[in-house]
N, C-alpha and C positions, 0 to 999 in steps of 0.2 A: 504493500500500500504506500502510495506517495504521501509523505508527511509535510512536504514543503508548504509553507503557509500556515501550518498548525503551530500553535504556541504550546510549549511543554514546560511544566514546572516540576522541579524535583524538590520535595520537602525532605531535606537530608542530603548532605554533600559528601558522604563517606566513600569508601572504596567501591562499593557496588554501584552507587549512584554515578560516580565518575566513570566506571566501566561502561555503563549504558549510554552516557553522554558521548564518550569517546567513540563508541560503536556507531551511534547515529551520525556523528560528524564524519567519521571515516567512510561510511557508506554514502555520504552525500544526501541523506534523507532529510536533513534540516540544517540550519545555520546557527551559529552561536548566538546571534542576536534574537533568535526565536526561543531560546532556552533561558529559563530563570531558575536559579538555585537558591534555596533558603537554608540557612544553617546558623547555629549559635556561635560558631568559631570564626572570628574575623580573619584569622590567618588562612584558614581553609578556603574561605570565600575569595580572598585575594589571589590565592593560588589558582583556583578554578577560573576566575575571571581572566587572569593573565595568560593561562595556558590554553583555554578554549574559547575565549571571547564571549562568555555567557554573561547574562545579567545576574546580579547577586543582591540578596537582601537578608535581613534577619527577621523579617515579618512574614510568617506563614500565611496569614490572611491575604496580604497584598500579593504574595506569590500565587495564591489560588485564584484570585479574581481574574477573570479574562482568559485563563488558560483553557486550551482545548483538552489537554490531558494533564492530570496531576498524579505524579508518582510518589507514593509514600515510601521513602527509602530510609526509615529510621529503625532503631532498635524496638523490639516488641514492647518493652516496658514503657515506652514513650507514647504508644499508639492511643491510649485512652485520652490523654491530654491533648494530643494533636487532633484527633477526630472532633473532640469537643470544641476546639479552637476554630476549625474550619466548617463546622456543621451548618452554620447559618449563611455561609457564602457560596458553598459548592452547589452547582446547578445541575439539573437533569441533562443538560446539553453537554456537560463535561464527562470525561471518562476518568474514573478514579482507579488507579492501579496500586496494589500493595505488594511489597516484597518482604514484609515482616513475617518471620516464621512463627507459627503457632497462633496467629490471629485469624479467626475464621471469617467467612463472608457474613454469616449471621451476626457476629459481634460487630463488624463494621457497619452493616446495614442498620442494626439496632441503634447505633450512635448517630446516624444521619437521618435526614428527612426522607420520606418515601420517594421513590423514583430516581435515586442516584445510581447510575451504572457503576458497579464495582467489579473489578477483575482481580482475582488473587493470583499471584505469581510465585513460583518457587524456582529461582535461578540458582546457579552454582558458581563457584569462584573462577572457573576458566572463562567466564564472561570478561574477566580482566584482560585476557589476551584474544578476545574475539572468538573463543571456542567453547562458549557456554552451552549448557543444556537446561532449558526452562520449561516447566509445565504451567499452563494457565487454566484457571477455572472461572467461568463466568458466574456473576451473581444474578439475583432475581430480575434486575432491570437492565442487565447488559444486553445490548443488541449486537447484530453482526458488525456494525461499524465500530463498536467499542472493542470487540474481539480483534477486528482487523487492525485497529490502532495499536493495541497491546502486542499483537503478533509482530507488527513492524518494528516496535521498540526492541523486542528481545531477539528477533531474527537478525538484527543488525550486530548482535554480539554472540552469534552462534546458531543453535537450532532451538525451535520452540514447538510445543504441541499443546493441543487443547484437550482437557480431560474433565470429567465430573469431579467436583470437590471431594467426593467420597474416596477418590484415589490419591488425594494430595498427600496424606501422611505416608502412604507407601512410596510415593515418588520422593518425598523428603528423605526417606530412608535409603532410596536407591541413588538418584542422581544428586540430590542436595548434599548428602553426606558422602557420596561416592568418591569424590577426589581424594578424601582421606584414606579410603580403602585402597585406592590405586597406589598412593604414595607408600602405604605400609607394605603392599605387595612388592613394589619396586625396590624398596629398601631391603626387604628380605632376600629377594633374588640377587641383588647386588652383594649383600653380605655373603651369600653362598658362593659367588664367584671370587670374592676377596679371600674367603677361606681356602680356596684352591690356588691362590697366588696371583690372581688378576689384579692389576692396579685399580684402586677404587674409582678414580675419575674415568678410566676406560670402561669399567664395568657399568658405571652409571650411564654413560653416554650410550653404550650398546643396548642396555635394557630399556632406557627411556625411548630410544628410537624404535626398538622392537615393539613396545607397547603402542607407540604412535602409529607405526605402520600396520600393526594388526588391527587396531581400531578403525583405521581408514579403510582397510580391506572389508571389514564388516559393513561400513557405511556405503562404500562405493559399489560393492558387489551385490548387496542385498541378500547374500547367502546366509543360511543358518550358521551360527558360530560352530556348531558341532560338525558341520560339513567341512568348514575351513580347518578345524582342528584335525579331522581325519586326513586332509590333504597333506598335512605336515608329518603324519604319523606312519612310519614304515613298520610293518610287522616285525617284532623282535628287535626294534632299533632303539636308539638313544632316547627319542622323544617318548616312546611308549614306557620306557623305564622311568622317566621323569614324571609322566602322567600317573603311573601306578603309585609312585611315592606320594603324590598329592592326594589321590583318591584314598589311599590307605590311611593317610593322616586326617581324612575327613574334611578336606579343603572345601568341597562343594557345599557340604552341610553348614560349615562355618560361615561361608558367604551368605547363604540363605538366612541363617540366624542373625547375622549382622544387619541385614536389611530390615528384618522383623523387629529387632531390638531398637533400631533408630526410629522406625515407624511408630512403634509403641510409645517411645519417648515423645515424639511429636504430638501424638494424641493426648498424652498426659499434660503437655505444655498448653495445648489448646483448651483443655478442660479446666486448667487452673486459672485461665485469664477471665 
């Protein structure tokens, strides 16, 4: 979706907000002059203004007024205060997008007047390098145009999909927390190579590139990961020996339990708000 001409406000100018701004500008979907960032830190606002040419303010209400899209990019514990602050000025013609973990659509809609289009988003940290994975869930009043606006914002920083909010906690446990799982796996494989005498920098480079290449093959080929795995696995060969060690150690079950544990924690956080 073309966003040129649309005014976008970010309430919160932290790392994720910056990543989304950088993506939009990098893709040419908007200009710095059409973006406003609100934050309580003057030094942060100075940095964003100088680097991206955006408008800055410490007034959330002023940033909200007149924007076509308002992105709530603050920590979850600030959301109640922020929603109360903007509830009287946000309009049904605007699209409200939240990236705050554990804050449900119901909680946001309850704090606002009826008719405000809300889209809940769960991005992940690779958005910082334009390779993020984001799940979007539409609220009660979100129309196709609202989802299209939100998709454009997050597709500029990676890939994005639309799901029912009932899947959001599971996605939080999968792609939201996923980068940490990958880093842990990478670190473990690198340590395995170091144990066998490979220099650490070399092992890290080879494994990081291997993960990158393998992930790209999944995305580009559209093939099931199991089929791609079988393509690498020669009967009685080295890969089969390594795979057996992983399966024998319960690696697959551990991965599944990790996603479930993170998803359950996301549910607990939402219920406590």
